[in-house]
Backbone as JSON, one array per atom type, in Angstrom:
{
  "sequence": "MSAHSTLRRYLGNRKGSLGLAILVVLVFMAVLAPVISPYKATQIDPTAILQPPSPKHLLGTNEVGEDILSLIIWGSRISLLVGFLATFVAVLVGTAVGVVAGYIGGFTDEALMRITDFFLVIPAVVLAIVVAALLGNTLLNVILIIGLLSWPSTARVVRSATLVYKQMPFVEASKCAGAGTAYILRRHILPNVLPLVYANTSLTIANSIFTQAALVFLGVGDINDISWGQILHFAYASGAITAGDYWYAIPPGLMIVVAVLGFALTGYALDEVLNPKLKAGVVFESA",
  "N": [[-26.38, 105.1, -10.86], [-25.06, 103.14, -13.62], [-25.94, 100.55, -15.94], [-24.26, 98.92, -16.65], [-22.15, 99.33, -14.59], [-23.5, 98.36, -12.5], [-23.97, 95.82, -13.03], [-21.22, 94.97, -13.07], [-20.54, 95.1, -10.18], [-22.4, 93.26, -9.25], [-21.6, 90.91, -10.36], [-19.21, 90.76, -9.1], [-19.72, 90.15, -6.52], [-19.71, 87.52, -4.44], [-21.69, 85.83, -3.55], [-23.67, 86.55, -5.34], [-22.55, 85.82, -7.82], [-22.45, 82.88, -7.43], [-25.09, 82.51, -7.07], [-25.95, 83.3, -9.56], [-24.81, 81.47, -11.35], [-26.04, 79.17, -10.68], [-28.59, 79.61, -11.23], [-28.55, 80.06, -13.98], [-28.0, 77.32, -14.97], [-30.11, 76.04, -14.02], [-32.32, 77.23, -15.41], [-31.6, 76.59, -18.31], [-31.59, 73.81, -18.15], [-34.27, 73.4, -17.64], [-34.94, 74.6, -20.18], [-33.72, 73.26, -22.08], [-34.69, 70.63, -21.85], [-35.95, 68.79, -23.69], [-33.85, 67.98, -25.19], [-31.58, 67.44, -23.39], [-32.48, 65.37, -21.87], [-32.33, 61.83, -20.89], [-34.32, 60.11, -21.46], [-37.83, 60.32, -22.57], [-40.17, 61.93, -20.74], [-42.31, 60.23, -19.4], [-41.24, 57.65, -19.86], [-41.18, 54.19, -19.83], [-39.09, 51.63, -18.11], [-39.61, 48.45, -18.01], [-37.83, 46.19, -17.29], [-36.36, 47.37, -15.13], [-37.2, 48.07, -12.51], [-37.39, 50.12, -9.65], [-34.71, 50.71, -9.59], [-31.05, 50.97, -8.37], [-28.73, 53.51, -9.17], [-26.99, 53.29, -12.19], [-25.0, 52.47, -15.29], [-27.09, 52.82, -17.28], [-29.15, 53.97, -16.16], [-28.41, 56.8, -14.49], [-29.28, 58.05, -12.14], [-30.95, 56.22, -11.1], [-33.88, 54.32, -10.97], [-37.68, 54.43, -10.73], [-40.52, 53.26, -8.86], [-41.86, 52.39, -11.11], [-40.37, 52.08, -13.15], [-39.46, 54.34, -14.28], [-36.84, 56.87, -15.41], [-35.05, 58.48, -13.18], [-33.27, 60.8, -13.27], [-34.15, 61.72, -15.72], [-36.69, 62.34, -14.92], [-36.04, 64.6, -13.12], [-35.22, 66.38, -14.74], [-37.14, 67.22, -16.33], [-38.83, 67.7, -14.51], [-38.23, 70.61, -13.51], [-39.19, 71.92, -15.03], [-41.93, 72.68, -14.52], [-41.74, 73.4, -11.68], [-39.95, 75.54, -11.83], [-41.66, 77.21, -13.55], [-43.91, 77.65, -11.91], [-42.74, 78.81, -9.87], [-41.87, 81.34, -11.11], [-44.2, 82.62, -12.21], [-46.0, 82.54, -9.9], [-44.63, 84.26, -8.46], [-44.75, 86.25, -9.77], [-47.42, 87.5, -9.7], [-47.47, 87.6, -7.02], [-45.5, 89.66, -6.52], [-46.6, 91.89, -8.11], [-48.89, 92.58, -6.92], [-48.04, 93.1, -4.13], [-46.23, 95.14, -4.41], [-48.23, 96.98, -5.25], [-49.65, 97.23, -3.1], [-48.15, 98.21, -1.07], [-47.16, 100.5, -1.97], [-49.35, 101.89, -2.39], [-50.51, 102.04, 0.35], [-48.33, 103.2, 1.72], [-47.88, 105.66, 0.64], [-50.71, 107.24, 0.88], [-51.32, 106.76, 3.29], [-52.79, 107.21, 6.69], [-56.14, 105.87, 7.22], [-56.34, 104.38, 4.98], [-54.09, 103.23, 4.86], [-53.57, 101.89, 7.39], [-55.59, 99.66, 7.38], [-54.96, 98.4, 5.16], [-52.61, 97.57, 5.95], [-53.39, 95.9, 8.27], [-54.78, 93.79, 6.72], [-52.5, 92.75, 5.43], [-50.86, 91.77, 7.65], [-52.35, 89.89, 8.68], [-52.1, 88.0, 6.77], [-49.45, 87.5, 7.17], [-49.29, 86.36, 9.38], [-50.63, 84.0, 9.56], [-49.38, 80.55, 8.77], [-48.09, 80.45, 5.37], [-48.02, 77.92, 4.01], [-49.8, 76.28, 5.08], [-52.21, 77.99, 5.13], [-52.47, 77.75, 2.31], [-52.94, 75.12, 1.85], [-55.41, 74.67, 2.97], [-56.79, 76.39, 1.17], [-56.51, 75.54, -1.84], [-57.69, 73.2, -1.11], [-60.26, 73.84, -1.46], [-60.62, 75.18, -3.67], [-59.58, 73.68, -5.58], [-56.96, 71.68, -6.91], [-55.63, 72.61, -9.22], [-52.92, 73.27, -11.65], [-53.03, 76.03, -12.6], [-54.57, 76.98, -10.41], [-52.96, 76.59, -8.14], [-50.61, 78.25, -8.47], [-51.97, 80.66, -8.57], [-53.17, 80.56, -5.79], [-50.37, 80.45, -4.46], [-49.08, 82.82, -5.4], [-51.16, 84.8, -4.46], [-50.6, 84.53, -1.81], [-48.28, 85.25, -1.17], [-47.56, 88.01, -1.26], [-47.57, 89.52, 0.96], [-44.92, 90.1, 2.29], [-43.3, 91.55, 0.22], [-45.19, 93.6, 0.18], [-44.95, 94.95, 2.67], [-41.82, 95.58, 2.61], [-42.14, 97.28, 0.57], [-43.81, 99.4, 1.32], [-42.54, 100.56, 3.58], [-40.21, 101.68, 2.43], [-41.36, 103.23, 0.69], [-42.59, 105.19, 2.7], [-40.26, 106.54, 3.68], [-39.34, 108.0, 1.12], [-41.5, 109.54, 0.16], [-41.2, 111.62, 2.04], [-39.11, 113.01, 0.94], [-37.35, 116.14, -0.12], [-37.79, 116.44, -3.13], [-40.32, 115.32, -4.02], [-41.5, 116.76, -2.32], [-41.36, 119.26, -3.5], [-42.28, 118.26, -6.33], [-45.02, 118.25, -5.34], [-45.68, 120.84, -4.72], [-45.39, 121.89, -7.22], [-47.94, 121.09, -8.48], [-48.07, 118.58, -9.23], [-49.86, 115.51, -9.68], [-51.16, 112.72, -7.66], [-50.8, 110.29, -9.31], [-48.75, 110.94, -10.87], [-46.58, 111.51, -9.28], [-46.15, 109.08, -8.01], [-45.56, 107.42, -10.42], [-43.31, 108.73, -11.28], [-41.45, 109.51, -9.03], [-41.71, 107.81, -6.8], [-41.78, 104.78, -7.33], [-39.64, 104.38, -9.02], [-37.62, 104.67, -6.94], [-38.27, 102.38, -5.38], [-38.04, 100.32, -6.66], [-35.63, 98.74, -6.86], [-35.47, 97.54, -4.25], [-37.83, 95.92, -4.55], [-36.45, 94.25, -6.62], [-34.57, 93.07, -5.47], [-36.22, 91.78, -3.48], [-38.03, 90.21, -5.2], [-36.22, 87.87, -6.15], [-36.31, 86.48, -3.85], [-38.69, 85.74, -3.28], [-39.26, 84.11, -5.3], [-37.87, 82.04, -4.68], [-38.9, 80.89, -2.48], [-41.52, 80.28, -3.4], [-41.27, 78.25, -5.0], [-40.28, 76.67, -2.97], [-42.9, 76.46, -1.59], [-44.65, 75.29, -3.75], [-43.32, 72.81, -4.0], [-43.7, 71.59, -1.69], [-46.79, 71.55, -1.12], [-47.44, 69.77, -3.1], [-45.97, 67.46, -2.74], [-47.28, 66.93, -0.23], [-49.7, 66.26, -1.24], [-51.53, 68.13, -2.08], [-50.93, 70.03, -4.1], [-51.03, 69.68, -7.79], [-50.66, 66.49, -8.69], [-50.53, 65.26, -11.0], [-48.73, 66.58, -12.92], [-45.35, 66.69, -13.81], [-43.16, 67.32, -11.36], [-40.43, 68.68, -9.1], [-41.59, 68.4, -6.54], [-43.71, 66.62, -6.8], [-42.08, 64.01, -7.55], [-40.84, 63.91, -5.02], [-43.45, 63.12, -3.81], [-44.37, 60.72, -4.66], [-42.23, 58.89, -4.1], [-42.32, 58.79, -1.37], [-44.96, 58.21, -1.12], [-44.33, 55.34, -2.52], [-42.93, 54.07, -0.49], [-40.39, 54.42, -0.85], [-38.63, 56.11, 0.53], [-38.72, 55.23, 3.7], [-37.84, 52.68, 2.83], [-35.2, 53.0, 2.26], [-34.46, 53.6, -0.27], [-32.45, 55.42, -1.33], [-31.6, 56.88, -3.85], [-34.27, 57.67, -4.98], [-35.37, 59.52, -3.39], [-33.64, 61.61, -2.56], [-32.1, 62.84, -4.98], [-34.37, 64.54, -5.99], [-35.26, 66.2, -3.7], [-32.73, 67.47, -3.3], [-32.41, 68.93, -5.38], [-34.66, 70.98, -5.03], [-33.79, 72.17, -2.86], [-31.03, 73.34, -3.86], [-31.96, 75.13, -5.78], [-33.95, 76.99, -4.19], [-31.73, 77.9, -2.92], [-30.14, 79.05, -4.84], [-31.81, 81.32, -5.85], [-32.17, 82.37, -3.32], [-29.46, 83.51, -2.86], [-29.08, 84.89, -4.99], [-30.96, 87.05, -4.53], [-29.91, 88.2, -2.0], [-27.54, 89.19, -2.77], [-28.25, 90.98, -4.71], [-29.63, 92.75, -3.27], [-27.58, 94.02, -1.86], [-26.16, 94.81, -3.68], [-27.88, 96.78, -4.92], [-29.05, 98.46, -3.21], [-27.69, 99.92, -1.21], [-27.76, 102.47, -1.75], [-30.16, 103.29, -0.38], [-29.8, 102.76, 2.15], [-27.71, 104.58, 2.42], [-28.93, 106.91, 2.16], [-29.14, 107.78, -0.51], [-31.0, 108.75, -3.35], [-33.2, 108.14, -6.48], [-33.51, 110.99, -7.94], [-36.03, 112.1, -10.0], [-36.49, 113.68, -13.07]],
  "CA": [[-25.58, 104.12, -11.31], [-25.16, 102.89, -14.92], [-26.33, 99.34, -15.88], [-22.74, 98.34, -16.75], [-21.41, 99.53, -13.35], [-24.45, 97.3, -11.45], [-23.87, 94.2, -13.43], [-19.99, 94.47, -12.63], [-20.81, 94.94, -8.68], [-23.12, 92.08, -8.77], [-20.56, 89.94, -10.76], [-18.03, 90.66, -8.24], [-20.38, 89.78, -5.32], [-19.3, 86.18, -4.41], [-22.97, 85.46, -3.56], [-24.39, 86.92, -6.63], [-21.71, 84.93, -8.96], [-22.6, 81.47, -7.43], [-26.66, 82.3, -7.41], [-26.55, 83.26, -11.04], [-24.25, 80.2, -11.94], [-27.06, 78.03, -10.15], [-30.03, 79.84, -12.01], [-28.23, 79.87, -15.07], [-27.86, 75.89, -15.0], [-31.8, 75.43, -13.79], [-32.94, 77.68, -16.76], [-30.94, 75.84, -19.33], [-32.08, 72.64, -18.03], [-35.71, 73.38, -17.82], [-35.39, 74.94, -21.45], [-33.55, 72.53, -22.95], [-35.45, 69.2, -21.34], [-36.38, 67.66, -24.59], [-32.58, 67.92, -25.7], [-30.62, 66.73, -22.56], [-32.81, 64.36, -20.94], [-31.69, 60.92, -21.41], [-35.45, 59.67, -21.87], [-38.83, 60.89, -22.52], [-40.76, 62.48, -19.48], [-42.7, 59.23, -18.77], [-40.85, 56.55, -20.61], [-41.0, 53.4, -18.84], [-38.09, 50.52, -18.7], [-40.31, 47.42, -17.36], [-36.82, 45.76, -16.81], [-35.75, 48.33, -14.13], [-38.12, 48.72, -11.45], [-36.74, 50.57, -8.41], [-33.35, 50.07, -9.53], [-30.11, 51.94, -8.1], [-27.9, 54.35, -10.29], [-26.27, 52.29, -13.02], [-24.89, 53.23, -16.71], [-28.13, 52.99, -18.26], [-30.0, 55.18, -15.4], [-27.43, 57.68, -13.74], [-29.77, 58.21, -10.71], [-31.6, 55.07, -10.83], [-35.42, 54.32, -11.47], [-38.53, 54.51, -9.67], [-41.28, 52.19, -8.5], [-42.54, 51.89, -12.44], [-39.28, 52.05, -14.32], [-39.14, 55.81, -15.1], [-35.56, 57.16, -15.15], [-35.17, 59.59, -12.16], [-32.46, 61.98, -13.88], [-35.08, 62.3, -16.79], [-37.81, 63.3, -14.34], [-35.44, 65.42, -12.47], [-34.75, 67.63, -15.54], [-38.53, 67.72, -16.8], [-39.73, 68.47, -13.42], [-37.64, 71.84, -13.83], [-39.97, 73.04, -15.94], [-43.15, 73.07, -13.56], [-41.21, 73.76, -10.49], [-39.48, 76.93, -12.28], [-42.99, 77.87, -14.15], [-44.79, 78.23, -10.67], [-42.21, 80.03, -9.14], [-41.82, 82.58, -11.62], [-45.24, 83.18, -12.39], [-46.61, 83.0, -8.71], [-43.85, 85.54, -7.82], [-45.14, 87.64, -10.38], [-48.81, 87.8, -8.9], [-46.97, 88.06, -5.54], [-44.77, 91.12, -6.64], [-47.47, 92.82, -8.52], [-50.02, 92.78, -5.54], [-47.47, 93.43, -3.15], [-45.95, 96.34, -4.84], [-49.26, 97.94, -5.41], [-50.43, 97.54, -1.82], [-47.1, 98.96, -0.47], [-46.99, 101.88, -2.48], [-50.74, 102.86, -1.83], [-50.44, 101.96, 1.93], [-47.09, 104.03, 2.23], [-47.77, 107.16, 0.2], [-51.73, 107.75, 1.15], [-51.36, 106.56, 4.78], [-54.2, 107.3, 7.34], [-57.04, 104.62, 7.06], [-55.96, 103.21, 3.95], [-52.69, 102.29, 5.24], [-54.03, 100.99, 8.28], [-56.82, 99.01, 6.64], [-54.08, 97.75, 4.18], [-51.58, 97.04, 6.91], [-53.94, 94.82, 8.89], [-55.02, 92.51, 6.07], [-51.0, 92.39, 5.47], [-50.63, 91.35, 9.25], [-53.3, 88.73, 8.87], [-51.67, 86.86, 5.87], [-48.17, 87.27, 7.51], [-49.42, 85.48, 10.89], [-50.91, 82.4, 9.18], [-48.13, 79.93, 7.79], [-48.44, 80.21, 4.05], [-48.44, 76.48, 3.24], [-51.13, 75.77, 5.88], [-53.4, 78.6, 4.2], [-52.67, 77.21, 0.78], [-53.56, 73.81, 1.65], [-56.92, 75.16, 3.04], [-57.69, 76.97, -0.01], [-56.15, 74.34, -2.61], [-58.77, 71.97, -1.03], [-61.74, 74.18, -1.72], [-60.59, 75.71, -5.11], [-59.36, 72.56, -6.57], [-55.62, 71.68, -7.28], [-55.09, 72.36, -10.65], [-51.6, 74.06, -11.64], [-53.19, 77.49, -12.45], [-54.85, 77.43, -9.0], [-51.75, 76.75, -7.29], [-49.98, 79.39, -9.04], [-52.49, 81.89, -7.88], [-53.06, 80.54, -4.56], [-49.01, 80.8, -3.8], [-48.87, 84.03, -5.75], [-51.93, 85.4, -3.68], [-50.49, 84.07, -0.22], [-46.74, 85.47, -0.94], [-47.31, 89.21, -1.48], [-47.17, 90.68, 1.98], [-43.66, 90.51, 2.49], [-43.36, 92.61, -0.83], [-46.03, 94.9, 0.46], [-44.04, 95.61, 3.87], [-40.73, 96.22, 2.37], [-42.31, 98.97, -0.62], [-44.35, 100.35, 2.24], [-41.33, 101.14, 4.45], [-39.51, 102.63, 1.56], [-42.52, 104.47, 0.41], [-42.65, 106.31, 3.81], [-39.12, 107.48, 3.5], [-39.38, 108.44, -0.27], [-42.37, 110.78, 0.06], [-40.89, 112.76, 2.6], [-37.95, 113.67, 0.46], [-37.59, 117.3, -0.87], [-38.21, 116.49, -4.52], [-41.23, 114.75, -3.78], [-42.45, 117.86, -1.84], [-41.28, 120.18, -4.66], [-43.33, 118.12, -7.0], [-46.45, 118.66, -5.22], [-45.78, 122.04, -4.81], [-45.92, 122.28, -8.46], [-49.3, 120.88, -8.84], [-48.23, 117.39, -9.7], [-50.78, 114.74, -9.11], [-50.29, 111.47, -6.9], [-50.09, 109.45, -9.79], [-47.35, 111.28, -11.6], [-45.37, 111.46, -7.96], [-45.98, 107.6, -7.91], [-44.84, 106.8, -11.46], [-41.87, 109.49, -11.76], [-40.69, 109.61, -8.09], [-41.49, 106.99, -5.77], [-41.65, 103.91, -8.12], [-38.33, 104.49, -9.53], [-36.77, 104.44, -5.96], [-38.6, 101.55, -4.54], [-38.14, 99.15, -7.41], [-34.49, 97.82, -6.45], [-35.79, 96.51, -3.36], [-38.71, 95.14, -5.44], [-36.0, 93.22, -7.43], [-34.04, 91.93, -4.48], [-37.14, 90.89, -2.78], [-38.34, 88.98, -6.11], [-35.51, 86.55, -6.08], [-36.47, 85.59, -2.71], [-40.04, 85.16, -3.25], [-38.98, 82.84, -6.37], [-37.24, 80.9, -3.78], [-40.27, 80.82, -1.46], [-42.59, 79.98, -4.12], [-40.63, 76.79, -5.4], [-40.32, 75.5, -1.82], [-44.01, 76.11, -1.28], [-45.15, 74.36, -4.3], [-42.92, 71.49, -3.78], [-44.58, 71.23, -0.22], [-48.16, 71.27, -1.71], [-47.62, 68.64, -4.25], [-45.62, 66.25, -1.4], [-48.79, 66.57, 0.34], [-50.9, 65.67, -2.08], [-52.52, 69.12, -2.15], [-50.97, 70.2, -5.53], [-51.55, 68.78, -8.71], [-49.8, 65.43, -8.82], [-50.43, 64.56, -12.49], [-47.88, 67.44, -13.28], [-43.99, 66.38, -13.29], [-41.96, 68.3, -10.84], [-39.67, 68.03, -8.21], [-42.34, 68.27, -5.54], [-44.15, 65.31, -7.25], [-41.18, 63.13, -7.51], [-40.97, 63.46, -3.58], [-44.74, 62.66, -3.24], [-44.22, 59.29, -5.03], [-41.11, 58.52, -3.43], [-42.8, 58.93, -0.31], [-46.09, 56.99, -0.99], [-44.21, 54.07, -2.47], [-42.12, 53.55, 0.61], [-38.78, 54.29, -0.92], [-37.97, 56.55, 1.61], [-38.45, 54.45, 4.51], [-37.18, 51.72, 2.54], [-33.82, 53.44, 2.0], [-33.65, 53.92, -1.78], [-31.88, 56.98, -1.47], [-31.51, 57.35, -5.43], [-35.5, 58.01, -5.36], [-35.85, 60.76, -2.87], [-32.74, 62.38, -2.37], [-32.04, 64.09, -6.08], [-35.38, 65.86, -5.94], [-34.85, 66.96, -2.67], [-31.38, 68.16, -3.41], [-32.91, 69.94, -6.61], [-35.35, 71.93, -4.52], [-32.63, 73.24, -1.87], [-30.2, 74.01, -4.75], [-33.12, 76.07, -6.57], [-33.86, 77.75, -3.5], [-30.17, 78.42, -2.31], [-29.64, 79.92, -5.88], [-32.48, 82.22, -5.83], [-32.06, 83.23, -2.1], [-28.14, 84.19, -2.91], [-29.37, 85.97, -5.82], [-31.71, 88.2, -3.83], [-29.31, 88.88, -1.07], [-26.77, 89.75, -3.71], [-29.32, 92.26, -5.35], [-29.85, 93.71, -2.17], [-26.02, 94.23, -1.48], [-25.71, 95.76, -4.82], [-28.78, 97.91, -5.4], [-29.92, 98.99, -1.92], [-26.96, 100.69, -0.63], [-28.36, 103.83, -1.73], [-31.2, 103.45, 0.54], [-28.93, 102.95, 3.55], [-26.93, 105.76, 2.5], [-29.93, 107.95, 2.06], [-28.82, 108.5, -1.8], [-32.26, 108.31, -3.98], [-33.18, 108.6, -7.79], [-34.61, 112.07, -8.27], [-36.5, 112.1, -11.41], [-36.56, 115.0, -13.76]],
  "C": [[-26.14, 103.16, -12.56], [-25.59, 101.14, -14.82], [-24.99, 98.49, -15.77], [-22.07, 98.19, -15.3], [-22.23, 98.58, -12.41], [-24.21, 96.06, -11.76], [-22.23, 94.08, -12.84], [-19.92, 94.09, -11.07], [-21.38, 93.77, -8.4], [-22.11, 90.93, -9.18], [-19.14, 89.46, -9.72], [-18.34, 90.22, -6.99], [-20.35, 88.08, -5.35], [-20.85, 85.35, -4.35], [-23.52, 85.4, -5.02], [-23.76, 85.69, -7.81], [-22.33, 83.49, -8.63], [-24.26, 81.51, -7.86], [-26.71, 82.36, -8.77], [-26.14, 82.17, -11.62], [-25.73, 79.22, -11.67], [-28.37, 78.21, -11.24], [-29.89, 79.69, -13.72], [-28.32, 78.05, -15.71], [-29.45, 75.61, -14.81], [-32.46, 75.93, -14.93], [-32.69, 76.81, -18.21], [-31.56, 74.4, -19.18], [-33.54, 72.54, -18.17], [-36.14, 73.55, -19.61], [-35.01, 73.86, -22.56], [-33.59, 70.96, -22.67], [-35.26, 68.25, -22.42], [-35.0, 67.36, -25.28], [-31.81, 66.77, -24.82], [-31.01, 65.38, -21.98], [-32.77, 62.96, -21.77], [-33.07, 60.17, -22.11], [-36.27, 60.5, -21.89], [-39.5, 61.11, -21.0], [-41.47, 61.2, -18.69], [-42.27, 57.97, -19.34], [-40.58, 55.55, -19.5], [-40.1, 52.15, -19.12], [-38.72, 49.33, -17.7], [-39.08, 46.41, -16.66], [-35.83, 46.49, -16.03], [-36.64, 48.96, -13.49], [-37.26, 49.02, -10.24], [-35.24, 50.03, -8.44], [-32.42, 51.29, -9.09], [-29.44, 52.47, -9.36], [-26.9, 53.08, -10.87], [-25.91, 53.23, -14.4], [-25.99, 53.63, -17.27], [-29.0, 54.01, -17.59], [-28.97, 55.56, -14.27], [-27.96, 57.66, -12.34], [-30.84, 57.38, -10.58], [-33.03, 55.05, -11.44], [-36.72, 54.26, -10.45], [-39.43, 53.4, -9.75], [-41.9, 51.75, -9.93], [-41.41, 51.78, -13.31], [-38.94, 53.07, -14.97], [-37.58, 56.18, -14.45], [-35.63, 58.72, -14.38], [-34.28, 60.86, -12.72], [-33.69, 62.56, -14.86], [-36.23, 63.17, -16.02], [-37.44, 64.52, -13.57], [-35.34, 66.65, -13.61], [-36.12, 68.08, -16.02], [-39.19, 68.31, -16.01], [-39.38, 69.92, -13.0], [-38.57, 72.66, -14.19], [-41.19, 73.47, -15.06], [-42.62, 73.69, -12.36], [-40.9, 75.49, -10.77], [-40.72, 77.74, -12.4], [-43.73, 78.36, -12.9], [-44.12, 79.23, -9.92], [-42.0, 81.43, -9.65], [-42.99, 83.41, -11.79], [-46.23, 83.7, -11.1], [-46.06, 84.15, -8.13], [-44.31, 86.48, -8.52], [-46.46, 88.18, -9.92], [-48.32, 88.45, -7.74], [-46.48, 89.7, -5.73], [-45.79, 92.39, -7.0], [-48.45, 93.18, -7.46], [-49.11, 93.41, -4.42], [-46.89, 94.89, -2.96], [-47.04, 97.48, -4.65], [-49.8, 98.42, -3.95], [-49.69, 98.35, -1.13], [-47.09, 100.31, -0.85], [-48.27, 102.61, -2.21], [-50.63, 102.97, -0.55], [-49.63, 103.46, 2.35], [-47.55, 105.42, 1.64], [-49.13, 107.73, 0.72], [-51.82, 107.95, 2.61], [-52.66, 106.84, 5.47], [-54.69, 106.01, 7.4], [-56.61, 103.67, 6.19], [-54.92, 102.57, 4.35], [-52.88, 101.5, 6.28], [-54.65, 99.81, 8.2], [-55.99, 98.01, 5.69], [-53.03, 96.46, 5.33], [-51.98, 95.82, 7.95], [-54.4, 93.56, 8.08], [-53.51, 92.11, 5.81], [-50.77, 91.48, 6.46], [-51.21, 89.81, 9.19], [-52.56, 87.79, 8.19], [-50.16, 86.66, 6.27], [-48.21, 86.63, 8.88], [-49.84, 84.12, 10.55], [-49.98, 81.99, 8.51], [-48.75, 79.98, 6.41], [-48.97, 78.98, 3.56], [-49.7, 75.93, 4.38], [-52.38, 76.38, 5.13], [-53.62, 78.01, 2.83], [-53.32, 75.8, 0.67], [-54.82, 73.76, 1.73], [-57.63, 75.62, 1.75], [-57.68, 76.29, -1.09], [-57.27, 73.46, -2.34], [-60.21, 72.64, -1.25], [-61.82, 74.68, -3.13], [-60.41, 74.45, -5.94], [-57.72, 73.03, -6.82], [-54.61, 71.75, -8.43], [-53.98, 73.51, -10.69], [-51.96, 75.56, -11.68], [-53.72, 77.86, -11.17], [-54.0, 77.5, -7.95], [-51.01, 77.88, -7.69], [-50.53, 80.49, -8.57], [-52.61, 81.83, -6.42], [-51.47, 80.94, -3.85], [-48.85, 82.1, -4.17], [-49.59, 85.14, -4.74], [-51.43, 85.46, -2.27], [-48.86, 84.82, -0.03], [-46.68, 86.79, -1.08], [-47.19, 90.04, -0.22], [-45.71, 90.94, 2.4], [-43.1, 91.68, 1.35], [-43.76, 94.0, -0.15], [-45.11, 95.69, 1.78], [-42.77, 96.14, 3.65], [-41.17, 97.55, 1.53], [-42.8, 99.74, 0.43], [-43.27, 101.26, 2.96], [-40.66, 102.22, 3.56], [-40.23, 103.85, 1.2], [-42.69, 105.81, 1.31], [-41.56, 107.04, 3.75], [-39.12, 108.19, 2.1], [-40.23, 109.86, -0.21], [-42.24, 111.55, 1.0], [-39.52, 113.47, 1.72], [-38.34, 114.95, -0.34], [-38.18, 117.5, -2.29], [-39.56, 115.8, -4.6], [-42.05, 116.29, -3.55], [-42.58, 119.22, -2.82], [-42.34, 120.07, -5.89], [-44.72, 118.24, -6.81], [-46.74, 119.77, -5.03], [-46.09, 122.71, -6.2], [-47.13, 121.76, -9.08], [-49.12, 119.46, -9.22], [-49.26, 116.47, -8.96], [-50.34, 113.47, -8.49], [-49.98, 110.56, -8.05], [-48.84, 109.8, -10.67], [-46.23, 111.04, -10.44], [-45.08, 109.89, -7.82], [-45.11, 107.19, -8.83], [-43.45, 107.54, -11.4], [-40.93, 109.32, -10.56], [-40.57, 108.45, -7.17], [-41.12, 105.39, -6.25], [-40.11, 103.37, -8.32], [-37.26, 104.01, -8.22], [-36.89, 103.12, -5.36], [-38.23, 100.02, -5.23], [-36.85, 98.15, -7.02], [-34.7, 97.08, -5.26], [-36.72, 95.53, -3.82], [-37.88, 93.76, -6.08], [-35.24, 92.51, -6.47], [-35.27, 90.83, -3.75], [-37.89, 89.63, -3.75], [-37.93, 87.86, -6.15], [-35.63, 85.72, -4.76], [-38.03, 84.89, -2.69], [-40.28, 83.91, -4.25], [-38.89, 81.67, -5.33], [-38.57, 80.23, -2.85], [-41.42, 80.0, -2.26], [-42.41, 78.53, -4.64], [-40.88, 76.09, -4.57], [-42.0, 75.35, -1.48], [-44.98, 75.06, -2.2], [-44.85, 73.03, -4.17], [-43.67, 70.85, -2.32], [-46.06, 70.85, -0.62], [-48.18, 70.07, -2.23], [-46.98, 67.51, -3.31], [-46.71, 65.97, -0.77], [-49.85, 66.16, 0.09], [-52.02, 66.64, -2.52], [-52.42, 69.53, -3.39], [-51.23, 69.35, -6.44], [-50.46, 67.78, -9.1], [-49.59, 64.82, -10.17], [-49.24, 65.55, -13.27], [-46.14, 66.9, -12.84], [-43.33, 67.41, -12.68], [-41.6, 68.11, -9.57], [-40.4, 67.46, -6.99], [-43.29, 66.47, -5.8], [-43.44, 64.37, -7.32], [-41.09, 62.72, -6.02], [-41.98, 62.72, -2.99], [-44.79, 61.32, -3.4], [-43.48, 58.55, -4.31], [-41.73, 58.0, -2.17], [-43.96, 57.84, -0.18], [-45.91, 55.6, -1.65], [-43.41, 53.43, -1.69], [-40.72, 53.38, 0.19], [-38.13, 55.08, -0.08], [-37.44, 55.81, 3.01], [-37.95, 53.13, 4.36], [-35.67, 52.03, 2.07], [-33.41, 53.57, 0.39], [-33.44, 55.4, -1.94], [-31.83, 57.68, -3.05], [-33.1, 57.96, -5.7], [-35.72, 59.48, -4.62], [-34.95, 61.74, -2.69], [-32.47, 63.61, -3.69], [-33.12, 64.96, -5.95], [-35.25, 66.95, -4.97], [-33.92, 67.83, -2.72], [-31.86, 69.42, -4.49], [-33.64, 71.1, -5.92], [-34.47, 72.99, -3.54], [-31.52, 73.79, -2.54], [-31.01, 75.38, -5.69], [-33.16, 77.04, -5.39], [-32.53, 78.54, -2.92], [-29.83, 79.51, -3.77], [-30.49, 81.52, -5.83], [-32.35, 83.2, -4.72], [-30.48, 84.05, -2.25], [-28.09, 85.24, -3.99], [-29.9, 87.42, -5.14], [-30.67, 88.78, -2.95], [-28.1, 89.61, -1.83], [-27.15, 91.28, -4.17], [-29.37, 93.27, -4.37], [-28.55, 94.69, -1.92], [-25.98, 95.31, -2.71], [-26.22, 97.07, -5.04], [-29.31, 98.59, -4.3], [-28.93, 99.9, -1.2], [-26.99, 102.08, -0.56], [-29.36, 104.21, -0.91], [-30.73, 103.56, 1.77], [-28.31, 104.19, 3.64], [-27.74, 107.25, 2.21], [-29.7, 108.66, 0.17], [-30.29, 108.07, -2.65], [-31.98, 108.99, -5.46], [-34.2, 109.69, -7.71], [-34.87, 112.25, -10.0], [-36.78, 113.56, -11.93], [-38.0, 115.66, -14.01]]
}
């Protein structure tokens, strides 16, 4: 399937089109934050403390007079950054574990899958809270923690696909021709499992954004960096949620939901567009 054909099928997918539109808006918002934000990230208006939406502050202000809309825009940078970098770590580890376990098999497969099952059984947020408390809640630590706790789903998916592809005739032919393990993995296995990885990557980003927001909201993540989770954290800490100050709590919560929805829709669409070949038994046979 050519890149042009894949793109056309993706854009023709309703979930894919909606997901892509959401992601484009989010990325542009993060990149253009200095340009489109009404105020600087931490600019305070002492005359507008915890004020509801108004022409001056479209989404209202918080308990110190900061503009909520500006915080939302600037906060997208950290939220998306953590989502992308943590997912990069998760996909890298998960793909490596899945390919090695599925192709080598035997004791290696059994050992790696038991480790994978351990991480799958324990709720990621709970484990992340414990690890962050031990190692510290810096931004880098949060990225690494989320990434190193999010790889099991990718590993499981990649392992399952590898088990299928390693039995394909072209892989057996490559073995008979004297090809080594590294060559087979690079030329035959990886090109076929990558479509699954692409779809799973989008879903992992959604999970990473949600996990980061949850950690910061609970006070375990770095609350000094502006993010959607940080805004929710201070909204709760200031009593705005219980006081009914909706303009403080709803916008960041809504942004988290929209971001997760956008990446989830993208992941589902990629799966439908890229992976029918797996369901139909069609594979990429490398020359």
